[in-house]
Biopython code that builds the backbone (N, CA, C, O; Angstrom):
import numpy as np
from Bio.PDB.StructureBuilder import StructureBuilder

atoms = [
    (1, "MET", "N", (31.079, -36.338, -2.374)),
    (1, "MET", "CA", (30.847, -36.568, -0.961)),
    (1, "MET", "C", (31.606, -35.494, -0.176)),
    (1, "MET", "O", (32.721, -35.103, -0.522)),
    (2, "HIS", "N", (30.965, -35.046, 0.873)),
    (2, "HIS", "CA", (31.594, -34.067, 1.757)),
    (2, "HIS", "C", (31.514, -34.611, 3.183)),
    (2, "HIS", "O", (30.440, -34.990, 3.651)),
    (3, "ARG", "N", (32.659, -34.644, 3.868)),
    (3, "ARG", "CA", (32.708, -35.155, 5.243)),
    (3, "ARG", "C", (32.942, -33.988, 6.201)),
    (3, "ARG", "O", (33.853, -33.183, 6.010)),
    (4, "LEU", "N", (32.106, -33.915, 7.230)),
    (4, "LEU", "CA", (32.232, -32.891, 8.253)),
    (4, "LEU", "C", (32.699, -33.531, 9.554)),
    (4, "LEU", "O", (32.341, -34.670, 9.855)),
    (5, "GLU", "N", (33.487, -32.810, 10.314)),
    (5, "GLU", "CA", (33.920, -33.216, 11.652)),
    (5, "GLU", "C", (33.270, -32.260, 12.649)),
    (5, "GLU", "O", (32.804, -31.187, 12.265)),
    (6, "ARG", "N", (33.238, -32.638, 13.910)),
    (6, "ARG", "CA", (32.651, -31.778, 14.941)),
    (6, "ARG", "C", (33.632, -30.639, 15.246)),
    (6, "ARG", "O", (34.459, -30.723, 16.154)),
    (7, "ASN", "N", (33.505, -29.574, 14.450)),
    (7, "ASN", "CA", (34.371, -28.407, 14.601)),
    (7, "ASN", "C", (33.579, -27.164, 14.174)),
    (7, "ASN", "O", (32.367, -27.240, 13.973)),
    (8, "THR", "N", (34.248, -26.041, 14.038)),
    (8, "THR", "CA", (33.532, -24.800, 13.724)),
    (8, "THR", "C", (32.895, -24.832, 12.334)),
    (8, "THR", "O", (31.860, -24.199, 12.125)),
    (9, "ILE", "N", (33.483, -25.548, 11.387)),
    (9, "ILE", "CA", (32.885, -25.650, 10.041)),
    (9, "ILE", "C", (31.555, -26.389, 10.137)),
    (9, "ILE", "O", (30.553, -25.941, 9.580)),
    (10, "TRP", "N", (31.544, -27.520, 10.843)),
    (10, "TRP", "CA", (30.309, -28.284, 11.061)),
    (10, "TRP", "C", (29.285, -27.430, 11.801)),
    (10, "TRP", "O", (28.114, -27.373, 11.426)),
    (11, "PHE", "N", (29.747, -26.776, 12.848)),
    (11, "PHE", "CA", (28.886, -25.945, 13.684)),
    (11, "PHE", "C", (28.201, -24.863, 12.847)),
    (11, "PHE", "O", (26.990, -24.665, 12.952)),
    (12, "ASP", "N", (28.978, -24.163, 12.016)),
    (12, "ASP", "CA", (28.416, -23.113, 11.159)),
    (12, "ASP", "C", (27.447, -23.700, 10.134)),
    (12, "ASP", "O", (26.412, -23.101, 9.841)),
    (13, "TYR", "N", (27.779, -24.870, 9.592)),
    (13, "TYR", "CA", (26.892, -25.513, 8.608)),
    (13, "TYR", "C", (25.550, -25.861, 9.244)),
    (13, "TYR", "O", (24.498, -25.608, 8.656)),
    (14, "ILE", "N", (25.583, -26.436, 10.434)),
    (14, "ILE", "CA", (24.351, -26.802, 11.139)),
    (14, "ILE", "C", (23.504, -25.563, 11.413)),
    (14, "ILE", "O", (22.301, -25.564, 11.151)),
    (15, "PHE", "N", (24.116, -24.516, 11.933)),
    (15, "PHE", "CA", (23.369, -23.313, 12.261)),
    (15, "PHE", "C", (22.838, -22.597, 11.026)),
    (15, "PHE", "O", (21.763, -21.999, 11.067)),
    (16, "THR", "N", (23.582, -22.655, 9.936)),
    (16, "THR", "CA", (23.092, -22.069, 8.684)),
    (16, "THR", "C", (21.822, -22.789, 8.246)),
    (16, "THR", "O", (20.849, -22.154, 7.841)),
    (17, "ASN", "N", (21.837, -24.107, 8.330)),
    (17, "ASN", "CA", (20.649, -24.884, 7.955)),
    (17, "ASN", "C", (19.487, -24.624, 8.906)),
    (17, "ASN", "O", (18.348, -24.474, 8.463)),
    (18, "ARG", "N", (19.763, -24.568, 10.214)),
    (18, "ARG", "CA", (18.701, -24.342, 11.194)),
    (18, "ARG", "C", (18.066, -22.961, 11.030)),
    (18, "ARG", "O", (16.891, -22.760, 11.340)),
    (19, "ALA", "N", (18.872, -22.010, 10.535)),
    (19, "ALA", "CA", (18.368, -20.656, 10.340)),
    (19, "ALA", "C", (17.633, -20.502, 9.007)),
    (19, "ALA", "O", (17.129, -19.422, 8.699)),
    (20, "GLY", "N", (17.571, -21.580, 8.215)),
    (20, "GLY", "CA", (16.844, -21.538, 6.951)),
    (20, "GLY", "C", (17.575, -20.811, 5.831)),
    (20, "GLY", "O", (16.960, -20.409, 4.844)),
    (21, "ARG", "N", (18.876, -20.642, 5.980)),
    (21, "ARG", "CA", (19.658, -19.990, 4.920)),
    (21, "ARG", "C", (20.062, -21.016, 3.869)),
    (21, "ARG", "O", (20.004, -22.218, 4.130)),
    (22, "PRO", "N", (20.469, -20.565, 2.688)),
    (22, "PRO", "CA", (20.833, -21.490, 1.604)),
    (22, "PRO", "C", (21.930, -22.473, 2.013)),
    (22, "PRO", "O", (22.862, -22.126, 2.738)),
    (23, "ASP", "N", (21.794, -23.684, 1.538)),
    (23, "ASP", "CA", (22.737, -24.765, 1.821)),
    (23, "ASP", "C", (24.011, -24.557, 1.001)),
    (23, "ASP", "O", (23.981, -24.658, -0.225)),
    (24, "ARG", "N", (25.120, -24.272, 1.665)),
    (24, "ARG", "CA", (26.362, -24.021, 0.941)),
    (24, "ARG", "C", (26.978, -25.303, 0.381)),
    (24, "ARG", "O", (27.906, -25.237, -0.425)),
    (25, "LEU", "N", (26.479, -26.459, 0.793)),
    (25, "LEU", "CA", (26.946, -27.740, 0.252)),
    (25, "LEU", "C", (25.899, -28.351, -0.675)),
    (25, "LEU", "O", (25.809, -29.572, -0.800)),
    (26, "MET", "N", (25.111, -27.495, -1.321)),
    (26, "MET", "CA", (24.019, -27.952, -2.175)),
    (26, "MET", "C", (24.505, -28.896, -3.282)),
    (26, "MET", "O", (23.776, -29.799, -3.694)),
    (27, "GLU", "N", (25.708, -28.690, -3.751)),
    (27, "GLU", "CA", (26.218, -29.496, -4.859)),
    (27, "GLU", "C", (26.732, -30.869, -4.436)),
    (27, "GLU", "O", (26.986, -31.718, -5.290)),
    (28, "ALA", "N", (26.889, -31.102, -3.136)),
    (28, "ALA", "CA", (27.392, -32.399, -2.658)),
    (28, "ALA", "C", (26.337, -33.474, -2.879)),
    (28, "ALA", "O", (25.148, -33.239, -2.664)),
    (29, "ASP", "N", (26.775, -34.654, -3.310)),
    (29, "ASP", "CA", (25.866, -35.789, -3.472)),
    (29, "ASP", "C", (25.526, -36.407, -2.118)),
    (29, "ASP", "O", (24.401, -36.852, -1.889)),
    (30, "VAL", "N", (26.514, -36.427, -1.229)),
    (30, "VAL", "CA", (26.366, -37.045, 0.089)),
    (30, "VAL", "C", (27.140, -36.186, 1.096)),
    (30, "VAL", "O", (28.225, -35.685, 0.801)),
    (31, "ILE", "N", (26.562, -36.029, 2.282)),
    (31, "ILE", "CA", (27.273, -35.384, 3.388)),
    (31, "ILE", "C", (27.280, -36.363, 4.545)),
    (31, "ILE", "O", (26.248, -36.929, 4.903)),
    (32, "ILE", "N", (28.453, -36.557, 5.126)),
    (32, "ILE", "CA", (28.604, -37.412, 6.298)),
    (32, "ILE", "C", (29.174, -36.542, 7.410)),
    (32, "ILE", "O", (30.142, -35.810, 7.206)),
    (33, "GLY", "N", (28.568, -36.628, 8.580)),
    (33, "GLY", "CA", (29.076, -35.834, 9.683)),
    (33, "GLY", "C", (28.364, -36.138, 10.977)),
    (33, "GLY", "O", (27.417, -36.924, 11.011)),
    (34, "PRO", "N", (28.827, -35.507, 12.049)),
    (34, "PRO", "CA", (28.242, -35.748, 13.370)),
    (34, "PRO", "C", (26.761, -35.370, 13.432)),
    (34, "PRO", "O", (26.327, -34.406, 12.803)),
    (35, "ILE", "N", (26.016, -36.127, 14.181)),
    (35, "ILE", "CA", (24.616, -35.815, 14.415)),
    (35, "ILE", "C", (24.540, -34.587, 15.305)),
    (35, "ILE", "O", (25.227, -34.490, 16.322)),
    (36, "ALA", "N", (23.699, -33.660, 14.904)),
    (36, "ALA", "CA", (23.427, -32.483, 15.740)),
    (36, "ALA", "C", (22.218, -32.847, 16.585)),
    (36, "ALA", "O", (21.078, -32.681, 16.149)),
    (37, "ASN", "N", (22.461, -33.342, 17.790)),
    (37, "ASN", "CA", (21.355, -33.813, 18.628)),
    (37, "ASN", "C", (20.486, -32.651, 19.109)),
    (37, "ASN", "O", (20.687, -31.507, 18.703)),
    (38, "ASP", "N", (19.542, -32.945, 19.955)),
    (38, "ASP", "CA", (18.577, -31.936, 20.402)),
    (38, "ASP", "C", (19.218, -30.737, 21.089)),
    (38, "ASP", "O", (18.626, -29.657, 21.113)),
    (39, "THR", "N", (20.401, -30.901, 21.642)),
    (39, "THR", "CA", (21.045, -29.773, 22.321)),
    (39, "THR", "C", (21.450, -28.680, 21.339)),
    (39, "THR", "O", (21.722, -27.552, 21.751)),
    (40, "ILE", "N", (21.494, -28.994, 20.060)),
    (40, "ILE", "CA", (21.873, -27.980, 19.079)),
    (40, "ILE", "C", (20.863, -26.833, 19.075)),
    (40, "ILE", "O", (21.232, -25.679, 18.856)),
    (41, "TYR", "N", (19.591, -27.150, 19.317)),
    (41, "TYR", "CA", (18.570, -26.095, 19.368)),
    (41, "TYR", "C", (18.757, -25.217, 20.602)),
    (41, "TYR", "O", (18.595, -23.998, 20.532)),
    (42, "GLU", "N", (19.096, -25.834, 21.723)),
    (42, "GLU", "CA", (19.374, -25.053, 22.932)),
    (42, "GLU", "C", (20.579, -24.147, 22.696)),
    (42, "GLU", "O", (20.573, -22.975, 23.074)),
    (43, "THR", "N", (21.604, -24.702, 22.071)),
    (43, "THR", "CA", (22.808, -23.925, 21.795)),
    (43, "THR", "C", (22.503, -22.778, 20.846)),
    (43, "THR", "O", (22.998, -21.666, 21.031)),
    (44, "TYR", "N", (21.694, -23.042, 19.837)),
    (44, "TYR", "CA", (21.300, -21.998, 18.891)),
    (44, "TYR", "C", (20.597, -20.852, 19.631)),
    (44, "TYR", "O", (20.851, -19.680, 19.355)),
    (45, "GLY", "N", (19.725, -21.197, 20.557)),
    (45, "GLY", "CA", (19.040, -20.181, 21.354)),
    (45, "GLY", "C", (20.004, -19.375, 22.213)),
    (45, "GLY", "O", (19.853, -18.162, 22.355)),
    (46, "ILE", "N", (20.994, -20.052, 22.783)),
    (46, "ILE", "CA", (21.994, -19.385, 23.619)),
    (46, "ILE", "C", (22.801, -18.388, 22.783)),
    (46, "ILE", "O", (23.095, -17.282, 23.237)),
    (47, "ILE", "N", (23.150, -18.784, 21.575)),
    (47, "ILE", "CA", (23.941, -17.911, 20.704)),
    (47, "ILE", "C", (23.107, -16.733, 20.213)),
    (47, "ILE", "O", (23.553, -15.587, 20.265)),
    (48, "THR", "N", (21.900, -17.015, 19.739)),
    (48, "THR", "CA", (21.070, -15.920, 19.207)),
    (48, "THR", "C", (20.607, -14.972, 20.306)),
    (48, "THR", "O", (20.242, -13.830, 20.026)),
    (49, "SER", "N", (20.619, -15.431, 21.545)),
    (49, "SER", "CA", (20.286, -14.553, 22.669)),
    (49, "SER", "C", (21.477, -13.700, 23.098)),
    (49, "SER", "O", (21.329, -12.778, 23.900)),
    (50, "GLY", "N", (22.643, -14.008, 22.567)),
    (50, "GLY", "CA", (23.825, -13.212, 22.863)),
    (50, "GLY", "C", (24.623, -13.655, 24.078)),
    (50, "GLY", "O", (25.555, -12.961, 24.483)),
    (51, "TYR", "N", (24.281, -14.798, 24.672)),
    (51, "TYR", "CA", (25.020, -15.259, 25.850)),
    (51, "TYR", "C", (26.421, -15.736, 25.499)),
    (51, "TYR", "O", (27.376, -15.468, 26.228)),
    (52, "LEU", "N", (26.542, -16.449, 24.374)),
    (52, "LEU", "CA", (27.833, -16.973, 23.935)),
    (52, "LEU", "C", (27.984, -16.769, 22.431)),
    (52, "LEU", "O", (26.994, -16.688, 21.704)),
    (53, "SER", "N", (29.225, -16.688, 21.975)),
    (53, "SER", "CA", (29.493, -16.673, 20.539)),
    (53, "SER", "C", (29.479, -18.121, 20.043)),
    (53, "SER", "O", (29.429, -19.053, 20.845)),
    (54, "ARG", "N", (29.522, -18.303, 18.747)),
    (54, "ARG", "CA", (29.578, -19.664, 18.198)),
    (54, "ARG", "C", (30.832, -20.388, 18.671)),
    (54, "ARG", "O", (30.773, -21.566, 19.023)),
    (55, "VAL", "N", (31.955, -19.697, 18.683)),
    (55, "VAL", "CA", (33.217, -20.312, 19.129)),
    (55, "VAL", "C", (33.130, -20.711, 20.599)),
    (55, "VAL", "O", (33.583, -21.791, 20.978)),
    (56, "GLU", "N", (32.550, -19.844, 21.424)),
    (56, "GLU", "CA", (32.419, -20.153, 22.852)),
    (56, "GLU", "C", (31.438, -21.303, 23.092)),
    (56, "GLU", "O", (31.614, -22.077, 24.032)),
    (57, "ALA", "N", (30.419, -21.418, 22.260)),
    (57, "ALA", "CA", (29.385, -22.434, 22.454)),
    (57, "ALA", "C", (29.765, -23.802, 21.894)),
    (57, "ALA", "O", (29.180, -24.810, 22.290)),
    (58, "LEU", "N", (30.724, -23.854, 20.988)),
    (58, "LEU", "CA", (31.090, -25.122, 20.355)),
    (58, "LEU", "C", (31.398, -26.236, 21.353)),
    (58, "LEU", "O", (30.953, -27.362, 21.128)),
    (59, "PRO", "N", (32.137, -25.991, 22.447)),
    (59, "PRO", "CA", (32.399, -27.088, 23.395)),
    (59, "PRO", "C", (31.122, -27.693, 23.992)),
    (59, "PRO", "O", (31.119, -28.862, 24.377)),
    (60, "CYS", "N", (30.064, -26.926, 24.071)),
    (60, "CYS", "CA", (28.803, -27.453, 24.604)),
    (60, "CYS", "C", (28.238, -28.546, 23.708)),
    (60, "CYS", "O", (27.544, -29.441, 24.192)),
    (61, "CYS", "N", (28.521, -28.489, 22.426)),
    (61, "CYS", "CA", (27.975, -29.460, 21.474)),
    (61, "CYS", "C", (28.767, -30.756, 21.434)),
    (61, "CYS", "O", (28.431, -31.663, 20.673)),
    (62, "GLY", "N", (29.807, -30.854, 22.238)),
    (62, "GLY", "CA", (30.597, -32.072, 22.279)),
    (62, "GLY", "C", (30.046, -33.111, 23.229)),
    (62, "GLY", "O", (30.663, -34.157, 23.428)),
    (63, "SER", "N", (28.887, -32.840, 23.822)),
    (63, "SER", "CA", (28.286, -33.787, 24.758)),
    (63, "SER", "C", (27.681, -34.959, 23.997)),
    (63, "SER", "O", (27.253, -34.821, 22.851)),
    (64, "GLY", "N", (27.656, -36.074, 24.633)),
    (64, "GLY", "CA", (26.970, -37.234, 24.070)),
    (64, "GLY", "C", (27.880, -38.119, 23.244)),
    (64, "GLY", "O", (29.038, -37.802, 22.968)),
    (65, "ARG", "N", (27.302, -39.234, 22.868)),
    (65, "ARG", "CA", (28.032, -40.213, 22.068)),
    (65, "ARG", "C", (28.321, -39.626, 20.690)),
    (65, "ARG", "O", (27.444, -39.001, 20.094)),
    (66, "PRO", "N", (29.521, -39.814, 20.181)),
    (66, "PRO", "CA", (29.808, -39.334, 18.833)),
    (66, "PRO", "C", (29.173, -40.266, 17.802)),
    (66, "PRO", "O", (29.665, -41.368, 17.561)),
    (67, "MET", "N", (28.097, -39.820, 17.210)),
    (67, "MET", "CA", (27.414, -40.602, 16.189)),
    (67, "MET", "C", (27.346, -39.768, 14.917)),
    (67, "MET", "O", (27.182, -38.549, 14.970)),
    (68, "ASN", "N", (27.471, -40.429, 13.783)),
    (68, "ASN", "CA", (27.413, -39.746, 12.502)),
    (68, "ASN", "C", (26.113, -40.040, 11.786)),
    (68, "ASN", "O", (25.429, -41.024, 12.066)),
    (69, "LYS", "N", (25.792, -39.164, 10.857)),
    (69, "LYS", "CA", (24.662, -39.414, 9.981)),
    (69, "LYS", "C", (25.122, -39.207, 8.559)),
    (69, "LYS", "O", (26.142, -38.567, 8.301)),
    (70, "LEU", "N", (24.367, -39.749, 7.659)),
    (70, "LEU", "CA", (24.646, -39.637, 6.244)),
    (70, "LEU", "C", (23.428, -38.998, 5.598)),
    (70, "LEU", "O", (22.302, -39.457, 5.791)),
    (71, "VAL", "N", (23.653, -37.942, 4.833)),
    (71, "VAL", "CA", (22.567, -37.261, 4.140)),
    (71, "VAL", "C", (22.757, -37.481, 2.652)),
    (71, "VAL", "O", (23.779, -37.094, 2.084)),
    (72, "VAL", "N", (21.773, -38.102, 2.025)),
    (72, "VAL", "CA", (21.787, -38.321, 0.582)),
    (72, "VAL", "C", (21.107, -37.120, -0.055)),
    (72, "VAL", "O", (19.939, -36.844, 0.220)),
    (73, "LYS", "N", (21.840, -36.402, -0.909)),
    (73, "LYS", "CA", (21.337, -35.136, -1.421)),
    (73, "LYS", "C", (21.079, -35.127, -2.925)),
    (73, "LYS", "O", (20.643, -34.112, -3.469)),
    (74, "SER", "N", (21.341, -36.235, -3.596)),
    (74, "SER", "CA", (21.139, -36.230, -5.045)),
    (74, "SER", "C", (20.551, -37.557, -5.511)),
    (74, "SER", "O", (20.655, -38.579, -4.832)),
    (75, "GLU", "N", (19.937, -37.512, -6.673)),
    (75, "GLU", "CA", (19.417, -38.738, -7.300)),
    (75, "GLU", "C", (20.561, -39.699, -7.607)),
    (75, "GLU", "O", (20.415, -40.914, -7.470)),
    (76, "LYS", "N", (21.691, -39.150, -8.020)),
    (76, "LYS", "CA", (22.870, -39.968, -8.325)),
    (76, "LYS", "C", (23.259, -40.818, -7.115)),
    (76, "LYS", "O", (23.488, -42.021, -7.245)),
    (77, "ALA", "N", (23.331, -40.196, -5.948)),
    (77, "ALA", "CA", (23.685, -40.923, -4.720)),
    (77, "ALA", "C", (22.571, -41.886, -4.326)),
    (77, "ALA", "O", (22.846, -42.998, -3.875)),
    (78, "LEU", "N", (21.334, -41.474, -4.489)),
    (78, "LEU", "CA", (20.195, -42.317, -4.126)),
    (78, "LEU", "C", (20.184, -43.618, -4.928)),
    (78, "LEU", "O", (19.865, -44.677, -4.387)),
    (79, "ARG", "N", (20.525, -43.546, -6.194)),
    (79, "ARG", "CA", (20.541, -44.738, -7.051)),
    (79, "ARG", "C", (21.602, -45.749, -6.626)),
    (79, "ARG", "O", (21.511, -46.924, -6.982)),
    (80, "ARG", "N", (22.595, -45.312, -5.878)),
    (80, "ARG", "CA", (23.673, -46.215, -5.454)),
    (80, "ARG", "C", (23.375, -46.929, -4.145)),
    (80, "ARG", "O", (24.120, -47.824, -3.746)),
    (81, "LEU", "N", (22.292, -46.547, -3.469)),
    (81, "LEU", "CA", (21.945, -47.187, -2.201)),
    (81, "LEU", "C", (21.390, -48.585, -2.433)),
    (81, "LEU", "O", (20.690, -48.845, -3.411)),
    (82, "LYS", "N", (21.723, -49.478, -1.503)),
    (82, "LYS", "CA", (21.184, -50.839, -1.531)),
    (82, "LYS", "C", (20.737, -51.196, -0.130)),
    (82, "LYS", "O", (21.451, -50.946, 0.842)),
    (83, "TRP", "N", (19.549, -51.785, -0.026)),
    (83, "TRP", "CA", (19.019, -52.210, 1.260)),
    (83, "TRP", "C", (19.863, -53.362, 1.785)),
    (83, "TRP", "O", (20.152, -54.309, 1.054)),
    (84, "VAL", "N", (20.262, -53.280, 3.071)),
    (84, "VAL", "CA", (21.062, -54.326, 3.676)),
    (84, "VAL", "C", (20.243, -55.071, 4.719)),
    (84, "VAL", "O", (20.070, -56.287, 4.630)),
    (85, "SER", "N", (19.739, -54.336, 5.711)),
    (85, "SER", "CA", (18.959, -54.992, 6.754)),
    (85, "SER", "C", (18.311, -53.947, 7.646)),
    (85, "SER", "O", (18.538, -52.746, 7.498)),
    (86, "SER", "N", (17.504, -54.430, 8.570)),
    (86, "SER", "CA", (16.903, -53.560, 9.583)),
    (86, "SER", "C", (16.883, -54.313, 10.908)),
    (86, "SER", "O", (17.015, -55.536, 10.954)),
    (87, "THR", "N", (16.715, -53.555, 11.975)),
    (87, "THR", "CA", (16.661, -54.139, 13.302)),
    (87, "THR", "C", (15.497, -53.513, 14.060)),
    (87, "THR", "O", (15.324, -52.294, 14.041)),
    (88, "VAL", "N", (14.712, -54.329, 14.717)),
    (88, "VAL", "CA", (13.639, -53.833, 15.568)),
    (88, "VAL", "C", (14.185, -53.776, 16.987)),
    (88, "VAL", "O", (14.697, -54.766, 17.510)),
    (89, "LEU", "N", (14.069, -52.601, 17.603)),
    (89, "LEU", "CA", (14.567, -52.432, 18.956)),
    (89, "LEU", "C", (13.604, -53.029, 19.968)),
    (89, "LEU", "O", (12.386, -52.939, 19.815)),
    (90, "THR", "N", (14.164, -53.638, 21.003)),
    (90, "THR", "CA", (13.338, -54.152, 22.091)),
    (90, "THR", "C", (12.961, -52.992, 23.003)),
    (90, "THR", "O", (13.541, -51.910, 22.917)),
    (91, "GLU", "N", (11.996, -53.221, 23.868)),
    (91, "GLU", "CA", (11.620, -52.189, 24.840)),
    (91, "GLU", "C", (12.811, -51.825, 25.723)),
    (91, "GLU", "O", (12.987, -50.660, 26.077)),
    (92, "ALA", "N", (13.620, -52.804, 26.076)),
    (92, "ALA", "CA", (14.798, -52.548, 26.905)),
    (92, "ALA", "C", (15.796, -51.652, 26.167)),
    (92, "ALA", "O", (16.404, -50.774, 26.780)),
    (93, "GLN", "N", (15.969, -51.861, 24.874)),
    (93, "GLN", "CA", (16.881, -51.026, 24.095)),
    (93, "GLN", "C", (16.356, -49.595, 23.981)),
    (93, "GLN", "O", (17.123, -48.636, 24.072)),
    (94, "VAL", "N", (15.059, -49.461, 23.786)),
    (94, "VAL", "CA", (14.451, -48.132, 23.712)),
    (94, "VAL", "C", (14.643, -47.411, 25.049)),
    (94, "VAL", "O", (15.017, -46.239, 25.080)),
    (95, "LYS", "N", (14.385, -48.118, 26.148)),
    (95, "LYS", "CA", (14.552, -47.520, 27.476)),
    (95, "LYS", "C", (16.007, -47.123, 27.711)),
    (95, "LYS", "O", (16.275, -46.050, 28.252)),
    (96, "ALA", "N", (16.940, -47.972, 27.313)),
    (96, "ALA", "CA", (18.363, -47.657, 27.477)),
    (96, "ALA", "C", (18.735, -46.417, 26.666)),
    (96, "ALA", "O", (19.516, -45.586, 27.130)),
    (97, "ASN", "N", (18.187, -46.287, 25.468)),
    (97, "ASN", "CA", (18.449, -45.103, 24.645)),
    (97, "ASN", "C", (17.860, -43.847, 25.282)),
    (97, "ASN", "O", (18.481, -42.785, 25.248)),
    (98, "GLN", "N", (16.688, -43.959, 25.853)),
    (98, "GLN", "CA", (16.071, -42.810, 26.530)),
    (98, "GLN", "C", (16.902, -42.387, 27.737)),
    (98, "GLN", "O", (17.094, -41.195, 27.979)),
    (99, "GLU", "N", (17.394, -43.368, 28.494)),
    (99, "GLU", "CA", (18.242, -43.065, 29.650)),
    (99, "GLU", "C", (19.550, -42.411, 29.204)),
    (99, "GLU", "O", (20.049, -41.498, 29.862)),
    (100, "GLN", "N", (20.100, -42.879, 28.089)),
    (100, "GLN", "CA", (21.326, -42.283, 27.555)),
    (100, "GLN", "C", (21.077, -40.835, 27.150)),
    (100, "GLN", "O", (21.925, -39.973, 27.381)),
    (101, "LEU", "N", (19.934, -40.562, 26.555)),
    (101, "LEU", "CA", (19.585, -39.194, 26.160)),
    (101, "LEU", "C", (19.521, -38.279, 27.379)),
    (101, "LEU", "O", (20.006, -37.149, 27.333)),
    (102, "ILE", "N", (18.930, -38.758, 28.460)),
    (102, "ILE", "CA", (18.860, -37.971, 29.699)),
    (102, "ILE", "C", (20.272, -37.662, 30.207)),
    (102, "ILE", "O", (20.542, -36.542, 30.639)),
    (103, "LYS", "N", (21.173, -38.648, 30.157)),
    (103, "LYS", "CA", (22.555, -38.435, 30.586)),
    (103, "LYS", "C", (23.253, -37.410, 29.687)),
    (103, "LYS", "O", (24.001, -36.559, 30.169)),
    (104, "GLU", "N", (23.003, -37.499, 28.385)),
    (104, "GLU", "CA", (23.630, -36.563, 27.448)),
    (104, "GLU", "C", (23.114, -35.138, 27.668)),
    (104, "GLU", "O", (23.878, -34.178, 27.574)),
    (105, "GLN", "N", (21.825, -35.003, 27.960)),
    (105, "GLN", "CA", (21.272, -33.677, 28.224)),
    (105, "GLN", "C", (21.857, -33.103, 29.514)),
    (105, "GLN", "O", (22.138, -31.906, 29.585)),
    (106, "ALA", "N", (22.042, -33.937, 30.524)),
    (106, "ALA", "CA", (22.655, -33.480, 31.773)),
    (106, "ALA", "C", (24.114, -33.085, 31.540)),
    (106, "ALA", "O", (24.587, -32.098, 32.103)),
    (107, "ALA", "N", (24.821, -33.848, 30.715)),
    (107, "ALA", "CA", (26.217, -33.511, 30.395)),
    (107, "ALA", "C", (26.279, -32.179, 29.652)),
    (107, "ALA", "O", (27.188, -31.381, 29.879)),
    (108, "TYR", "N", (25.324, -31.941, 28.776)),
    (108, "TYR", "CA", (25.265, -30.664, 28.058)),
    (108, "TYR", "C", (25.070, -29.512, 29.041)),
    (108, "TYR", "O", (25.764, -28.498, 28.960)),
    (109, "GLN", "N", (24.128, -29.667, 29.968)),
    (109, "GLN", "CA", (23.869, -28.613, 30.953)),
    (109, "GLN", "C", (25.110, -28.344, 31.808)),
    (109, "GLN", "O", (25.413, -27.193, 32.123)),
    (110, "THR", "N", (25.819, -29.397, 32.179)),
    (110, "THR", "CA", (27.041, -29.245, 32.964)),
    (110, "THR", "C", (28.115, -28.524, 32.161)),
    (110, "THR", "O", (28.787, -27.625, 32.666)),
    (111, "ARG", "N", (28.268, -28.928, 30.907)),
    (111, "ARG", "CA", (29.271, -28.294, 30.052)),
    (111, "ARG", "C", (28.938, -26.823, 29.832)),
    (111, "ARG", "O", (29.828, -25.973, 29.870)),
    (112, "PHE", "N", (27.670, -26.521, 29.603)),
    (112, "PHE", "CA", (27.244, -25.134, 29.416)),
    (112, "PHE", "C", (27.534, -24.318, 30.684)),
    (112, "PHE", "O", (28.034, -23.197, 30.598)),
    (113, "ALA", "N", (27.222, -24.876, 31.852)),
    (113, "ALA", "CA", (27.485, -24.191, 33.124)),
    (113, "ALA", "C", (28.982, -23.942, 33.291)),
    (113, "ALA", "O", (29.384, -22.879, 33.765)),
    (114, "ASP", "N", (29.812, -24.918, 32.905)),
    (114, "ASP", "CA", (31.257, -24.740, 33.007)),
    (114, "ASP", "C", (31.738, -23.621, 32.086)),
    (114, "ASP", "O", (32.577, -22.810, 32.476)),
    (115, "VAL", "N", (31.206, -23.580, 30.862)),
    (115, "VAL", "CA", (31.589, -22.530, 29.919)),
    (115, "VAL", "C", (31.186, -21.161, 30.475)),
    (115, "VAL", "O", (31.970, -20.213, 30.438)),
    (116, "MET", "N", (29.969, -21.069, 30.986)),
    (116, "MET", "CA", (29.490, -19.794, 31.538)),
    (116, "MET", "C", (30.288, -19.391, 32.781)),
    (116, "MET", "O", (30.532, -18.205, 32.999)),
    (117, "ALA", "N", (30.693, -20.362, 33.591)),
    (117, "ALA", "CA", (31.469, -20.066, 34.803)),
    (117, "ALA", "C", (32.827, -19.464, 34.439)),
    (117, "ALA", "O", (33.404, -18.711, 35.224)),
    (118, "GLY", "N", (33.333, -19.793, 33.263)),
    (118, "GLY", "CA", (34.597, -19.247, 32.819)),
    (118, "GLY", "C", (34.556, -17.752, 32.562)),
    (118, "GLY", "O", (35.603, -17.115, 32.440)),
    (119, "PHE", "N", (33.370, -17.190, 32.478)),
    (119, "PHE", "CA", (33.232, -15.754, 32.237)),
    (119, "PHE", "C", (33.062, -14.977, 33.542)),
    (119, "PHE", "O", (33.085, -13.746, 33.540)),
    (120, "GLY", "N", (32.894, -15.687, 34.645)),
    (120, "GLY", "CA", (32.629, -15.025, 35.917)),
    (120, "GLY", "C", (33.843, -14.759, 36.658)),
    (120, "GLY", "O", (33.787, -14.203, 37.754)),
]
sb = StructureBuilder()
sb.init_structure("model")
sb.init_model(0)
sb.init_chain("A")
sb.init_seg("    ")
for serial, (resi, resn, name, xyz) in enumerate(atoms, 1):
    if name == "N":
        sb.init_residue(resn, " ", resi, " ")
    sb.init_atom(name, np.array(xyz, "f"), 0.0, 1.0, " ", f" {name:<3s}", serial, name[0])
structure = sb.get_structure()
């Protein structure tokens, strides 16, 4: 198992995967780490366009609720999984999640503007 935190190692791992380069954690059975929400693509575009370096852009990715995901990468890990339960979301829960996403995207834009203002 490999655990990632929201830092430059996580950031580089996410961008390596998004760029289609080889997975440097290929041998891990399980990876646990922060979810790279939709803003990661915007950040990737900002970096590849040359506006910010990866280090400068990292604070932009701190927007939103800190949620983790688990990636099962091997048959060995898959065999250890056991079904526990599921939950069906109500329309109100879906709407609340959509509203939260809008707030997180606005927070990202604000954080990005603050980072860019630091260069002026």
